N, CA, C and O of each residue as an XYZ file, in Angstrom:
432
protein
N     -40.184    -20.996    -18.683
C     -40.953    -21.735    -19.728
C     -41.301    -23.006    -19.458
O     -40.433    -23.694    -18.921
N     -42.485    -23.563    -19.720
C     -42.748    -24.998    -19.294
C     -42.182    -25.936    -20.468
O     -42.059    -25.519    -21.620
N     -41.857    -27.213    -20.080
C     -41.474    -28.159    -21.161
C     -42.624    -28.761    -21.718
O     -43.745    -28.310    -21.483
N     -42.393    -29.943    -22.585
C     -43.500    -30.584    -23.138
C     -44.451    -31.253    -22.336
O     -45.565    -31.514    -22.790
N     -44.093    -31.575    -21.108
C     -45.090    -32.153    -20.175
C     -45.826    -31.317    -19.212
O     -46.434    -31.715    -18.218
N     -45.683    -30.001    -19.668
C     -46.323    -29.005    -18.833
C     -45.878    -28.778    -17.446
O     -46.538    -28.125    -16.638
N     -44.709    -29.348    -17.179
C     -44.017    -29.147    -15.887
C     -43.130    -27.856    -15.902
O     -42.624    -27.574    -16.988
N     -42.908    -27.140    -14.969
C     -42.011    -26.131    -14.733
C     -40.511    -26.722    -14.630
O     -40.117    -27.609    -13.873
N     -39.814    -26.030    -15.548
C     -38.233    -26.440    -15.477
C     -37.656    -25.825    -14.086
O     -38.131    -24.883    -13.451
N     -36.522    -26.596    -13.784
C     -35.921    -25.956    -12.504
C     -35.615    -24.607    -12.357
O     -35.689    -23.981    -11.300
N     -35.230    -24.121    -13.565
C     -34.750    -22.662    -13.662
C     -35.845    -21.864    -13.451
O     -35.779    -20.946    -12.634
N     -36.973    -22.116    -14.157
C     -38.225    -21.365    -14.020
C     -38.898    -21.359    -12.595
O     -39.450    -20.364    -12.125
N     -38.791    -22.609    -11.939
C     -39.259    -22.745    -10.653
C     -38.343    -21.938     -9.667
O     -38.856    -21.288     -8.756
N     -37.014    -21.983     -9.848
C     -36.137    -21.214     -9.028
C     -36.339    -19.727     -9.149
O     -36.357    -18.981     -8.170
N     -36.492    -19.328    -10.403
C     -36.845    -17.900    -10.709
C     -38.054    -17.278     -9.880
O     -38.021    -16.243     -9.216
N     -39.105    -18.124    -10.064
C     -40.401    -17.903     -9.384
C     -40.429    -17.821     -7.841
O     -40.992    -16.974     -7.146
N     -39.700    -18.885     -7.463
C     -39.469    -18.880     -6.110
C     -38.682    -17.617     -5.444
O     -39.006    -17.038     -4.407
N     -37.641    -17.346     -6.232
C     -36.797    -16.167     -5.725
C     -37.777    -14.878     -5.723
O     -37.804    -14.135     -4.742
N     -38.676    -14.619     -7.003
C     -39.381    -13.616     -7.056
C     -40.395    -13.561     -5.758
O     -40.536    -12.553     -5.065
N     -41.060    -14.777     -5.549
C     -41.970    -14.724     -4.489
C     -41.242    -14.208     -3.142
O     -41.763    -13.364     -2.413
N     -40.038    -14.773     -2.897
C     -39.369    -14.686     -1.746
C     -39.058    -13.011     -1.646
O     -39.220    -12.422     -0.577
N     -38.679    -12.438     -2.649
C     -38.216    -11.006     -2.691
C     -39.545    -10.148     -2.432
O     -39.402     -9.067     -1.860
N     -40.743    -10.530     -2.790
C     -41.951     -9.908     -2.526
C     -42.388    -10.013     -1.043
O     -43.079     -9.150     -0.501
N     -41.954    -11.092     -0.445
C     -42.490    -11.231      0.891
C     -41.374    -10.967      2.141
O     -41.537    -11.069      3.357
N     -40.195    -10.595      1.368
C     -39.246    -10.117      2.619
C     -38.586     -8.786      2.343
O     -38.583     -8.461      1.156
N     -38.105     -8.068      3.078
C     -37.265     -6.778      3.038
C     -35.790     -6.957      3.074
O     -35.220     -8.047      3.114
N     -35.172     -5.682      3.054
C     -33.592     -5.873      3.035
C     -33.134     -6.382      4.290
O     -32.119     -7.078      4.270
N     -33.704     -6.155      5.377
C     -33.258     -6.519      6.742
C     -33.320     -8.177      6.790
O     -32.552     -8.811      7.513
N     -34.246     -8.769      6.004
C     -34.306    -10.318      5.980
C     -33.049    -10.673      5.242
O     -32.331    -11.528      5.761
N     -32.715    -10.184      4.203
C     -31.634    -10.522      3.443
C     -30.382    -10.302      4.060
O     -29.487    -11.132      3.898
N     -30.162     -9.075      4.893
C     -29.082     -8.894      5.583
C     -28.761     -9.889      6.762
O     -27.608    -10.239      7.015
N     -29.792    -10.288      7.418
C     -29.822    -11.167      8.451
C     -29.420    -12.629      8.057
O     -28.502    -13.178      8.666
N     -30.100    -13.279      7.034
C     -29.391    -14.490      6.471
C     -28.121    -14.465      5.814
O     -27.415    -15.470      5.728
N     -27.803    -13.331      5.341
C     -26.349    -13.129      4.849
C     -25.434    -13.223      6.056
O     -24.463    -13.976      5.989
N     -25.651    -12.569      7.072
C     -24.921    -12.318      8.151
C     -24.925    -13.803      8.720
O     -23.825    -14.286      8.989
N     -25.973    -14.508      8.910
C     -25.837    -15.907      9.605
C     -25.030    -16.847      8.696
O     -24.237    -17.592      9.272
N     -25.116    -16.917      7.378
C     -24.116    -17.590      6.284
C     -22.856    -17.260      6.714
O     -22.161    -18.132      7.234
N     -22.341    -15.833      6.543
C     -21.218    -15.605      6.744
C     -20.594    -16.032      8.089
O     -19.431    -16.435      8.075
N     -21.295    -15.973      9.278
C     -20.909    -16.567     10.446
C     -20.585    -18.196     10.504
O     -19.630    -18.774     11.022
N     -21.692    -18.708      9.805
C     -21.540    -20.173      9.684
C     -20.374    -20.635      8.800
O     -19.752    -21.672      9.031
N     -20.098    -19.770      7.725
C     -18.797    -20.150      6.936
C     -17.657    -19.893      7.551
O     -16.713    -20.661      7.366
N     -17.511    -18.719      8.437
C     -16.355    -18.540      9.280
C     -15.947    -19.596     10.224
O     -14.801    -20.025     10.358
N     -17.162    -20.030     10.963
C     -16.859    -21.126     11.785
C     -16.325    -22.428     11.225
O     -15.576    -23.158     11.875
N     -16.732    -22.689     10.015
C     -16.323    -23.953      9.285
C     -14.968    -23.848      8.456
O     -14.422    -24.879      8.063
N     -14.429    -22.583      8.193
C     -13.253    -22.518      7.311
C     -12.283    -21.690      8.193
O     -12.606    -21.015      9.171
N     -10.962    -21.867      7.648
C      -9.776    -21.313      8.337
C      -9.369    -20.147      7.534
O     -10.131    -19.681      6.686
N      -8.196    -19.651      7.764
C      -7.527    -18.567      7.132
C      -7.174    -18.895      5.746
O      -7.342    -18.038      4.879
N      -6.691    -20.075      5.446
C      -6.260    -20.573      4.119
C      -7.460    -20.684      3.197
O      -7.327    -20.427      2.000
N      -8.603    -21.048      3.695
C      -9.868    -21.084      2.770
C     -10.025    -19.546      2.257
O     -10.110    -19.314      1.052
N     -10.059    -18.542      3.197
C     -10.055    -17.198      2.505
C      -9.168    -16.582      1.634
O      -9.422    -15.754      0.759
N      -7.867    -17.170      2.027
C      -6.957    -16.596      1.158
C      -7.151    -17.263     -0.363
O      -7.013    -16.639     -1.415
N      -7.449    -18.452     -0.257
C      -7.532    -19.190     -1.563
C      -8.758    -18.670     -2.417
O      -8.634    -18.574     -3.638
N     -10.002    -18.315     -1.751
C     -10.943    -17.716     -2.499
C     -10.657    -16.172     -2.972
O     -11.095    -15.709     -4.025
N      -9.976    -15.559     -2.174
C      -9.546    -14.273     -2.374
C      -8.664    -14.126     -3.805
O      -8.808    -13.336     -4.739
N      -7.654    -15.255     -3.582
C      -6.829    -15.370     -4.806
C      -7.635    -15.570     -5.956
O      -7.597    -14.702     -6.828
N      -8.418    -16.651     -6.118
C      -9.202    -17.031     -6.999
C     -10.133    -15.830     -7.645
O     -10.274    -15.712     -8.863
N     -10.762    -14.939     -6.663
C     -11.461    -13.897     -7.207
C     -10.595    -12.955     -7.696
O     -11.028    -12.382     -8.695
N      -9.415    -12.575     -7.286
C      -8.472    -11.717     -7.806
C      -7.980    -12.171     -9.230
O      -7.801    -11.330    -10.110
N      -7.784    -13.381     -9.425
C      -7.287    -13.925    -10.637
C      -8.595    -13.606    -11.727
O      -8.387    -13.106    -12.833
N      -9.870    -13.947    -11.272
C     -10.882    -13.891    -12.142
C     -11.180    -12.451    -12.623
O     -11.574    -12.107    -13.738
N     -10.921    -11.722    -11.597
C     -11.193    -10.127    -11.809
C      -9.979     -9.716    -12.896
O     -10.187     -9.092    -13.937
N      -8.871    -10.120    -12.509
C      -7.749     -9.975    -13.598
C      -8.073    -10.386    -14.952
O      -7.841     -9.630    -15.895
N      -8.593    -11.527    -15.111
C      -8.873    -12.106    -16.344
C      -9.926    -11.437    -17.021
O      -9.805    -11.472    -18.246
N     -10.953    -10.821    -16.579
C     -12.150    -10.269    -17.130
C     -12.040     -8.805    -17.170
O     -12.955     -8.172    -17.696
N     -10.979     -8.167    -16.650
C     -10.762     -6.626    -16.767
C      -9.557     -6.363    -17.527
O      -8.641     -7.182    -17.603
N      -9.548     -5.215    -18.097
C      -8.044     -4.769    -18.945
C      -7.487     -3.690    -18.100
O      -7.972     -3.399    -17.007
N      -6.469     -3.105    -18.618
C      -5.601     -2.236    -17.811
C      -6.632     -1.054    -17.733
O      -6.603     -0.432    -16.671
N      -7.365     -0.718    -18.497
C      -8.296      0.567    -18.273
C      -9.017      0.422    -17.089
O      -9.245      1.463    -16.473
N      -9.461     -0.716    -16.588
C     -10.286     -0.985    -15.392
C      -9.371     -0.543    -14.198
O      -9.787      0.300    -13.403
N      -8.124     -1.107    -14.064
C      -7.312     -0.774    -13.001
C      -6.852      0.640    -12.961
O      -6.522      1.223    -11.929
N      -6.854      1.210    -14.297
C      -6.361      2.698    -14.297
C      -7.487      3.505    -13.515
O      -7.265      4.389    -12.688
N      -8.728      3.048    -13.921
C      -9.815      3.904    -13.520
C     -10.023      3.733    -12.085
O     -10.206      4.773    -11.452
N     -10.032      2.597    -11.425
C     -10.060      2.262     -9.959
C      -9.053      2.789     -9.227
O      -9.299      3.139     -8.073
N      -7.779      2.936     -9.749
C      -6.724      3.357     -9.193
C      -6.845      4.956     -9.082
O      -6.557      5.523     -8.028
N      -7.214      5.544    -10.035
C      -7.571      6.961    -10.171
C      -8.681      7.348     -9.310
O      -8.558      8.454     -8.783
N      -9.709      6.704     -9.056
C     -10.935      6.868     -8.128
C     -10.271      6.771     -6.763
O     -10.529      7.703     -6.002
N      -9.464      5.813     -6.311
C      -9.043      5.554     -5.092
C      -8.154      6.877     -4.762
O      -8.305      7.504     -3.713
N      -7.277      7.211     -5.695
C      -6.496      8.393     -5.471
C      -7.347      9.550     -5.070
O      -7.228     10.036     -3.945
N      -8.209     10.018     -5.948
C      -9.008     11.056     -5.704
C      -9.682     10.965     -4.461
O      -9.787     11.993     -3.792
N     -10.180      9.842     -4.020
C     -10.962      9.685     -2.666
C      -9.879      9.980     -1.749
O     -10.106     10.881     -0.942
N      -8.641      9.354     -1.700
C      -7.914      9.564     -0.740
C      -7.353     11.137     -0.686
O      -7.004     11.674      0.365
N      -7.328     11.722     -1.868
C      -6.922     13.143     -1.900
C      -7.817     14.113     -1.184
O      -7.523     15.236     -0.774
N      -9.057     13.425     -1.101
C     -10.290     14.454     -0.618
C     -10.452     14.068      1.011
O     -11.305     14.608      1.715
N      -9.687     13.248      1.411
C      -9.673     12.996      2.829
C      -8.879     13.975      3.573
O      -7.846     14.334      3.007
N      -9.144     14.504      4.758
C      -8.669     15.277      5.640
C      -7.443     14.750      6.127
O      -7.435     13.539      6.350
N      -6.441     15.378      6.332
C      -5.119     14.883      6.907
C      -5.132     15.066      8.376
O      -4.714     16.096      8.904
N      -5.587     14.116      8.996
C      -5.565     14.303     10.561
C      -4.476     13.261     11.149
O      -4.358     12.069     10.867
N      -3.700     14.062     12.062
C      -2.666     12.997     12.516
C      -3.292     12.209     13.679
O      -2.744     11.186     14.089
N      -4.430     12.674     14.213
C      -5.033     11.982     15.337
C      -5.710     10.623     14.823
O      -6.077      9.829     15.689
N      -5.877     10.342     13.644
C      -6.793      9.381     13.204
C      -5.805      8.113     13.019
O      -6.334      7.057     12.675
N      -4.592      8.140     13.198
C      -3.793      6.721     13.093
C      -3.325      6.659     11.633
O      -2.619      5.696     11.334
N      -3.613      7.520     10.721
C      -3.284      7.374      9.389
C      -2.191      8.167      8.977
O      -2.041      9.298      9.439
N      -1.328      7.628      8.060
C      -0.272      8.486      7.496
C      -0.706      9.683      6.587
O      -1.593      9.457      5.764
N      -0.197     10.856      6.654
C      -0.416     11.887      5.737
C       0.131     11.588      4.386
O       1.006     10.761      4.130
N      -0.543     12.423      3.496
C       0.159     12.223      2.214
C       1.700     12.610      2.160
O       2.576     11.986      1.561
N       1.840     13.698      2.863
C       3.366     14.273      3.014
C       4.142     13.177      3.616
O       5.199     12.827      3.092
N       3.648     12.558      4.780
C       4.694     11.737      5.342
C       4.823     10.416      4.591
O       5.846      9.747      4.740
N       3.763      9.976      3.731
C       3.900      8.883      2.792
C       4.784      9.139      1.797
O       5.670      8.325      1.534
N       4.637     10.381      1.083
C       5.732     10.679      0.175
C       7.085     10.760      0.645
O       8.008     10.219      0.037
N       7.238     11.406      1.690
C       8.869     11.335      2.356
C       9.189      9.936      2.528
O      10.276      9.515      2.132
N       8.374      9.200      3.064
C       8.892      7.843      3.402
C       9.214      7.034      2.087
O      10.185      6.279      2.039
N       8.352      7.225      1.009
C       8.509      6.439     -0.097
C       9.714      6.997     -0.752
O      10.467      6.145     -1.224
N      10.085      8.295     -0.895
C      11.253      8.783     -1.359
C      12.590      8.215     -0.712
O      13.595      7.896     -1.347
N      12.417      8.143      0.706
C      13.628      7.748      1.447
C      13.838      6.167      0.929
O      14.952      5.763      0.595
N      12.746      5.391      0.901
C      12.984      4.030      0.483
C      13.542      3.849     -0.886
O      14.329      2.937     -1.138
N      13.134      4.720     -1.780
C      13.472      4.738     -3.153
C      15.000      5.161     -3.267
O      15.664      4.676     -4.183
N      15.542      5.992     -2.427
C      16.801      6.400     -2.308
C      17.815      5.328     -1.993
O      18.972      5.334     -2.413
N      17.304      4.451     -1.254
C      18.123      3.380     -0.572
C      18.517      2.346     -1.689
O      19.195      1.359     -1.405
């Protein structure tokens, strides 16, 4: 929406610019600029930077989601893991082995 001087607000200009860019570029364009941005960020920041933003993201998620959210994603993860084949050649622990190790640790 234009203000009283018939000038476009920054918000409106940004929205229109984003819409125009989206019309002129495809998915690959955005993937490429995202990759370049990620590479530049990784060159400019260390492990601690990523740990800190990960911690902040986890805290924000925790603050904005309740117990039900975590129950739901835990259930989905369990179902996905349960649907995976148990291949000892893939380097992953089978459910049977994980249960055995967990039981042994609990006994100690």
